[in-house]
N, C-alpha and C positions, 0 to 999 in steps of 0.2 A: 332470592329473597323468599319466595314462596316455599322453596324446599326447606330453607332454614326453620321457618315457622312450623311447617309440617313435622320436621324433626323434633322441635322442642315440645310439640303437643303429643308426640308419640306415646309416652307413658301414660297420658291421661286416658287413653283408651283402655288401659288395664286397671284403672283405679277400682273398678267394680270387684275385682278378685280380692284385694286385701280387705275391703269392706266386707265381703262375703266371708273371708277367713276370720275376721273379727267377730262377725255374727256367729259363725260356727263355734268359735271359742266360747262366747258367752253361752250359747245353747248347750254345748257339752258340759260347761261348768254347773249349769242348772239342772242337768240330767240326773235323775235318781239312779239308784243301784239296780242290780239285776242284769239279765242278759235278754236282749231283744233281737230277733232275726227278722229282716224285711226282705222279701223277694219281689223283684220286678219282672213282669212278663217279657221274655226275650225271643221266644220262638225256637230255642235250641235246647230245650230241656230234654228232648229225647236223646240227644248226644251226650248227656251228662253235664251240660254247661248251663248254669243258671246264674243270672245276675242278681245274687242275693248278698245281703250285708248283715254283719253282726255288730251290735253295740253292747260291749261289756266293759268291765274295769280296765282291761288292758288296751282296748281300742280307744277308750275315752282318754287315757293317759297319753298315748301317742298322738291322738288327734288334737288334744289341747297344746302339746308341745309343737306339733307341726304347724298348727294355725297360729299360735301366739308368736313363736320365733319367725314364722313366715312373714307375719305382718311387720315385725321389727326389721327383718332382712330387706323387706320391700322398701321401707322408709330409708333405710340406710343406703340401699343400692341407687335409689332415685337421686341422691346427692353425690354418692361415690362416682356414678357414671354420667354425671351432668356434663353436657356438652358433646358427648359421643354420639355418632350418627347410627349406632346400632342398638339404641335403647329399645326400640319396638321389638327387635328380634330377641333381645335378652329377656325382656319381661314376658314375651310370649312363651319362650321355653321354660322360664321359671314358673309360670302359671301352670303349664302341663306337668312340670315336676311336682309341684305342690298337690295338684289334684290326683296324680298317679300315686303319691305317698298316702294320701287319704284313702285311696282305693285299696292299697295293700293292707293297711291296718284295720280296715273295716270289711274286707272280703270274707264272705262265708264259703264261697265255692273255690276249690283249689285251682281250677282253670282260670276263673276270673282273677284270682290272686297272682297267677303267672302272667297274665296279660298286663296287669298294672305293674308287676315286677319288671318286666321288660320295657315298659314305657319309661320307668325311671332311668334305666340304662341308656335308652335313646335320648331322653331329654339331657341327662348329665353329659352325654357325648357332645352335644351342641354347647352346653354351658362350659364344659372344661375347655373346649376348643374355641371359645368366643373370640379370642384374639388369633384368628386362623391365619393371619399373615405370618406368624412365627411358627417355624417348624417344630419347636419344642411343645407348643400348645397343641398342635395337630398330633404329634406323636403321643403325648399324654392322654389326649381324648380318645385316640384309637386304642391305646393300651387298656384304658378303663373300660371301653365298650367291649373289646374282645374277651377280657378276663371275666367281667360280670355277666356278659351275655352267654358265654360258654358255660359258666357255672349254672346259668339260668336253664339252658337246655338240658343239662344233667338233672337239675331239679325237676324239670317237666317230666322226664322219664320216671323219676321217683314218684311224682304225683300220679301219673297214670297207673303205675304198679300199686300204689296205695289205694287209689279209688277202685281198682279191680279187686284188691283184697277185701276192702270194705263194702263193695257193692254200691258205692255213692261217692261223689266228690264234695259232698257238703261236710264241713268241719264238724258240725254237731253230730252227724251220724257216724263219722269216723272216730270221734272221741269216745263214743259209747262202746267201741269194739277195740279198745286199746289192748286188752289182754289177748284177744285173738290175733291181733296184728303182731304183737311181740312174739307170739308162739309160732308165727307163720314161717314157712321154710324160706321165703323171700324177704324176711325182715332185714337182714343184713345188707343186701343190695339196695333196698329202699333207703335205709339209714345212710349209706355211703353216698348215694345220689342226692338226697336232700341236703346232706351236710355239705356237699360240693357247692351247691347253690348258695347255702348260707355263708360258707367260709369264703368264697370269692367275693360276695357282696359286703361282708364285714371284715375283709382284709386280714384274714387269719393266715399265719405262716403255713405254706410258702407263698400264698397269694397276696401278701401284704404290700408288695412293692408299688402296686398301682395307685395306692392312696396318697403317698408322698408325691408321686409324679403328678397327681391331679392338682397340686398346688399351682400349676400353671394357669388355673382358672382365676378370675377376678375374686378379690376378697369376699364379696357378698356370697358368691357360690361356695367358697371354702367354708364360710361360717355356717351356711345352711347345710351343706353336705356332711359336715362333721358333727353337727349338734344333735339333731333329732330325726334326720331323714334317712337318706340312702344307706349310709354305713351301718345304721341301727336296724335296717330291714332284716338282715340275717339274724341278728339277736332276736328280733320280734318273731321270726319264723320258728326258731328253735324253742322259744318260750311257748308259742302257741301250740307246738306239737309235743311238748314235754309230756303231757298225759297219754300220748299215743305211742311215741317211740322211746320215751325216757325210762330211767330206772333200771335198765339192763347193764351188765358189765361192759358190753360193746359201746353203748352210749356214753357211760362214765369214762371209759378209757379214751375213746376218740375225742370227745369234747374236752375232757380234762387235760389231756396232753396237748392238744392244739391250743386251748386257751392259755395254759401256763407257759408254753413256749412263746406264744405271741405276746403275752404280757411282758415277759422279761426282755424279749428281743426288741420290742418297740421302745421300751425305756432305755435300753443301751444305745440304740441308734439315735434316740432323741438328744442325748447328751454329746454325741459325736458330731451333730449337725451344727451349723452356724447361721443358717437362714431361719428367720423367725417362723415363716410358714412350715418349713420343713420340720423344725423342732416341735411345733404344735401338732403337726400331722403324725409324726411318730409317737408322740404322747397319746394321740387318739387311738392309734394301733394298739398301744399298751392297754388303754382302757377297754377297748373292744375284746381284747384277750381275757381281761378280768371278767367281763360279763359272760363270755362263752364258758369259762371255767365254772362260774357260779351256776349257770344253767346246766352244765354237765353234772355237777354235784347233785342238783335237783331237790335238796332237802328244803323244807319250809324256811329255815333260816337263810339258806343260800338264795332262794328265790326272792325273799323280801330284800336281802342285801343288793341283789341285782337290780330290783326296781328302784330302790333309793339311789344307788350309785348312778344308774342310767339317767334318772331325773336330774341329779345334781350335775352330772357331766354335761348334759345338754345345755344347761344354763351357763356354766363357766367357760365351756369350749366355744360357744357362739360369742360370748363376750371377748375372749382373748383373740379369736380370729378377726373380729371387727376392730379391735384396738390395734392389732398388728397391721390390719389393712389401712388404718388411718395413718400409722407411722410411714408405711410404704407410700401411701398417696401423697403425703405432705413433704416427705424428705427425699423420696425416690431411692431409699436404701432399705434392705431387708437383712443385711449381714449385721449380727449383733456385735461383731468385733469393731465395726465402724461406727457404732452409734453410742452416744454418751450424753448425759445431762439433759435430756429432753423434758424432764418434769417441770422445769422452769418455763419453757415456752409452750408446753402442751400439758397444763395441769389437769384439765378434765379428762383428757385421754389417759393420762397417767393414773388417775383415780380408778377409771374403768379397768385398766390393765392390772393394777394392784389388787383390786377386789377379785378378778378372775384368777390371778396368780395364787391368792390365798386358797381358793377352792382347788386349784391344781395341786398344791402342796398337801391339801386335805389334812390340815392341822390348824386348830383354832375354832372359833365360834362360826363354823360354816357347815352347811348341810353335807357337803362331801366328806367331812370328818366323821360325822355320824355313820355315813355309808361306808367308809373305810373301816371303821371299828366293827360294823356288822359283817364286812367281808372277812375280817380276821377270825371272828367267832364262828363264821360259817365254815372256813377251811379247817378250824380246830376240830370240828366235829366229823371230819372225814374218816379218821381211823389212825391208829398208831403207825408211826413211820411216815406215811403220806402226809399227815397233818403238819408235822414238823418241817418237812421239805416245802410244802405249800406256804406255811407261814413265813419261812425264810425267804421265799421268792416274793411274797407280798411285801415284806419290809424292805427287801433290796430294791424292789420296784419303786416303793415310796421314796427311798433315798434318792434314786436316780431322777425321779420326777420332781423332787424338790430342787435338785441341781438344774433341771430343765426350766423350772419355773424362774429360778434365779437368772439363768441365761436370757430368758425372754423378757424379763421385767427389770431386774436390778441393773443389768449391764446397759441397756439402752436408756433408762430413765435417770439413773443416778450417776455421780461422778461429775467431773468438770465438763461443761459444755464444749462441744467440738464446733469451732467456728466454720468448718467446712460442710457441716451438715445442719441445716436450719429447718425449723418446722414450727407450726402453730396449730392450735385447735381449729378444727373445721366448723362448719355450721352445726347447730344443734341436731339436725337430722342425722348426722354421722355419729356424734359422740354420745347422744342420749340413749340409743338402743343398747350399746354395750354397757353403759353405766347402769341402766335399769337391770339387765341381766346379771351383772356382776353383783349389784346390791341385793338381788333376789336370793342369790346363794347364801348371803350372810343373814338376811332377815329370816328366811325360812329355816336356817340353821338354829337361830336364837328361839324361834317359836315353831317348832316342826309339828306340833300336835294336830293343828287344823288341817294342814296339807296331808298329814298321814291318814287321818280318819276319812277325809273326803276323796282323796285321789290315790294315794299310794297303797293303802290297805286293799281297796277293791281291785286294783291292778294285780297286786300279788295274789290275791284270792283267785282271780281268773286263771292264773298259771297253776297255782297249787292251792287247793282249798285249805290246807293246814297252815298256810302263811297268814291267813287273816287274823290270827290270834296275837301276832307280834306288833310291835310299835317302835317308833324312832325316838331316840332320846339323845340329847347332845351330851349329857353329863352322867357318867356311871361311877363317879368317884375315881380315886387314883388306883387304877388297876394296871395289870400287865399290858393290855393293848395300848393304853394311854402312854405308858413309859416307853414301850417299844416304838410307838409313833413319834414321840419326842426324840428319841435317839436317832431314828431314821431321818427325821427332819434335820437335826443338827449335823449329822453325817453328810447329808446333802449340801448343806451350807458350806461345810469344810471342803467337800469335793469341788464346789464352785470357787471357793477362795484359792484353791491350789490347782486350778484348771490349767494354768500356764505350763505346769510340769506334765500332767497326765495327758493333756490333749495332744501333745507332740508324740508321746509314747503310744497314744491310741491311733495315730495315723496309720500304723501297720494294720490294726484291726479294721479301720475303715477301708483300707486297700483290699482286704479280702472280700468285701462286698462285691467287688467286680466279678467274682466267681460264684456269686450267690443266685438266688432264684430269678432276680431280674436279668442277670446275665444270661442264664438258661433260657428265659422267656425270649429275650431278644435274638439269641441264636436260633431258637426254634422258629421264630417269625422270619428271620433272614433265610433259613432253610426252606420254609414254606414258599416264600416269594421266589427263591431260586428254582424250586421244583415247579412252581407254576410257570415260570419263564421257559424252563426246558420243555415242560408238557406243551406249552403253546407252540414252541418252535417245532415240535415233532407232530402234534395233532392238528395244528392250524397253520400249516406251512404255506398256504396260498395255492396249492396244486389240487385241482379237482380230482385227479386220479388217486391222490393220497387219501382224500376224504372218502371216496368210494371204496378204496381198499380197506380202510379201518371199519367202515360200516358193514361191509360184506363179511370180513373176518369175524367181527363180533356177532353178527347174526348167525353164522354158521356154528360158532362155538356155543352160543346160547341153545340153538336147536339141538345140537348133538348132546349137549349136557342135560337138557330137559327131556330128551327121548327116553332116558332111563333104560328099561329093558327092551327097547326097540319100538319101531313104528309098524303098526299092522295096517295093511292096505290090500285092496282087491284090485286086480288088473285083468279084464277080460277082453281079449282081442276079437272074440268070435261075434260080438254084437256091434262092432265098429263098421260104419257106413263108408263107402268108397269116397264120398265128397269130404268126409272128415279126414280121411288119410291124405287126400289131395291137399287140402288147405294146410294141414299140419306140415306136409312136406315143403310146401311153398314157404311157410314161416321158417322152417329150419334152413332152407336154401337161402332165403333172404338174410338171415342172420349171418350165415357164412359168408355170403357175398359182401355184406356190409363191413365185416372185419378184415376181409382179404383185399378189398378193392383199394387201389392206389389213387382213386379219384374221389374227391368229396362228393361230387354230384352223383357218381355211381353209388356211394354209400347211402346218400339221401334217398335215392330211388329204391334201393334194396330195403331200407327201413320202411319206406312207404308201402312196399309189397307186404311186409310183415303186418303193418298196422291194418291195411285194408282186408287181409286174410282173416285177421282176428275179428274185424267188424263183420265179415260174412259169416263167420262161425256164430257170432251173436244172433244174427238173423235166423240161421238154421236151428238155433236152440231157443227160439221164441223170446228173444229179448231185442226187439226193434229199437226201443229207446236208447239202450246202451250202444247199439250199432250206429244210430244217428250221431250220438255223441262222439263215438270213435271216428266216424267219417269226418266230422267237422275238425276235430283235433288233428287227425292226420293231414287233412288238406291245409289247414293253417300252418302246421309244423313244416310241411314241405315248401310252402310259399315262403315262409320266413327264412328257412334254411337257404333256399335258392337266392333270395334278395341279399343274404349276407355273405354267401360262400364266395361269390366272385370277388369280394373285396379282400379275401384272406390270402395269405401267401401259399405257395405250392405245398402239397402234401410232403411231409418229411417224417421219417422214422427216427426218433431221437432216443428211444429206450434201448439198452443193450439186449442181446439175445437171452441172457439169463433172466432178466426181468420179464421179458415177454413170455418165456416158458413158465415162469412162476405165475403170471396173470392168467395164462391158458389153464393151468392146472386148478388154480382158485376158482375161475369161472365155471369150469367143468364140475368141480365139487359143489358149487352153489347151485348149479342147475340140477344136479342130482338131489340135493337137499330139498329145493323148492318142488321138484316133481314128487318126491316122496311125501311132502306135506300136502300137496294137492290130492294125491291118491289116498292119503290117510283121511283127509277131510271128506272125500267122496265115500269112503268106506263107513265112516261113522254116520249113524242116523241122526238127522238134524232135529233139533227141539222145535216142535211146531208152535210153541206158545207165542213166540214173537211174531210169526206170520199171522196167527189168528188175531193177535192184538191189533196189528196194522190193518188186517182185513176188516175187522169190526169197527175200527175208529176212523179210518180214513175219510169216509163219506160223512159220518155222523159229526165228528168233531172238526175236521179240516175241510169239509165240503168239497172233496176231490175224488173222482172215480178212478184216476190213474194212481195206483198205490205208490209206484216208484217216485213219481213226481211229488206226491204228498210227502213221502219220507224226506226227499231232498229239500223241499221248500218249507215244510212245517216241522216235522219231528226232528230233522237235523238242520234246522235253519242256520244256527250259528256256524256249524261245520261248513255248510255251503257258502255262507258269507265269507268265512276264511278263505276258502278255495278261490272264490271270485276276486278277493283282495290280492291273493298271490298272483293270480292271472293278470290282474290290472297292473300290479307293480312290474311284472315281467314285461308287459307290453309297453310300459313307459320306458323301461330300460332299452328295449329293442328300438323304440322310436328315437331315443337319444343316440343310440349307435348309428342309426340310419342317417341322422342329421349331421354327423361328423364327416363332412365332405372336404376333401383337400382343396384349397383355394389356389389361385394362380401363383401367389407368392409362396406356396409350400406350407402355408399355415392351415389350421383347421378352422372351419367357420363355426 
């Protein structure tokens, strides 16, 4: 009973975050124009990392979307997940996700932006895999993490190169050197690396497959993921760096081609899907392609169109995902072919879905229609030839998305009710957020002037100063964009009404997707897992002799490769003393006896002679502390070996002669290499600065007169602690072995 009450109270611990997000939204809405940069002391400024934040029109737009939609998603999720015992975990990761997104859009330092960027990947991994009992959810979460985090690492390399080129990781300083960076010899590698991060995050072809797979997440996650947060981060990054990397033929070609291909690919795949969330996910892929295309064009008209379309898309896509989540939550069905007539039993959900679908179609008195008209005008200004092609792709995409909207809304809500699928409107906490978002797209479309002046124009100006002179208008008279939009919408409706014919024919096209980027990714992942398994079997086979073999061979190869033009050393026999020769001979003889002896006890005794001879050499060369350590280690080793050896079976030679000859040759080569390194080290003059430092600071700072002890205990304290830990763990293991005594019944005690 106590556990149940604690579970029901779990979300209450996170109510501070939505209240904070609501306060952030109000504060951002009241913030004036201009650009402000705030830096917080962090202590890593010397490394180029500063915890600095920027507030301008673009970050305010994203911040308001993230905070407002985040609050609505939070309210929606509290009802959607009611009764689940993982609510605390969900809201914890959702909170981290919100804060990380706020960090991305306000970061002034590229390294800080990357950290927040990867935090969104980490949080989304847990959110997508929330239902971790299902293998599909785990696979989708892993896929999203690997794709986005892999792109993030490429982006980090681009950031490092960009910061090196500009001499700073601060965006303000980098943006002032846009001309120099675009003329730099490393401009193209930087562009490709940064684009890799943006394309993977914003699901551009061929990285688009992870986004529909992420629909294994609960509906609140999908609504937040697709509206204003993670998938828009790549678009935000490209917009932020337009003044630095944009305007070149490489930029226009890379982003233009990727965006156009993604735009039409997402629309085609949307009409081929039948799962509500998959249809909406592919339509998001198409919208992200449109945004990347516009940023690639980079003109003031294209930038303003991107801002308007991004804002409208955030509103209606969150509404549609929430409405789809309600249908799934109440009926348990997401296949549009199995849903019909739900508007009678779910009128409020139907109203929210219809309002969102109007914006998805982008035709009528909605803000997205004004944005789509601006998109057409922006691509029309690209130039002869390309503008015609791009306009054709835009209208084809509009037609297909109109079909997708009809699939999502008309098919489940209208028609005769299906008695096998029943549903009803949930609590207001679930239907009110999508209804508000869907209605906002209509209201702001009817009166766009206020939102344009306060929010959209400053955001566009932060990307391209020339975009500030434009404005949003719903009605421009009966012109070609209006006529073509009406034709595309009508064609989409016809396509929906004739779906029974063409969807069967399109089955072959859907089958081709089995050989697309997702199939290639899965094959690559399976290959990596297989290679890892093979590598583990070879390199970690459980045999100590194999481990030593790999280590020794690697060491020899590295030394020989690094030697370059050879190793110079000095070897003078005339100043060698008799006792040095004697103890060296004992060491060599002990080593030979140890490897040739057929008695374990004889090998241990020979190794003891080697160790004690080394200790005596330490004494002769004025290192008594090392000698004492060596004496203790050798004595302890001999005792432990003797205690254990009599329990082991008789000596047996198990390796064939060929392997033994190989081992002898390898050991001889290793001895020659090590001897060469020692002689080379003796030949080189040692840098006295470290010795002077220890000599000057051992007594003053560590209060010790024995410099060696001070080094071990103070200057290398953590290293010594690690060594002590290793010895302690080994001693525990030896003690455990010694306690395994056979009992009278033949069992171990």
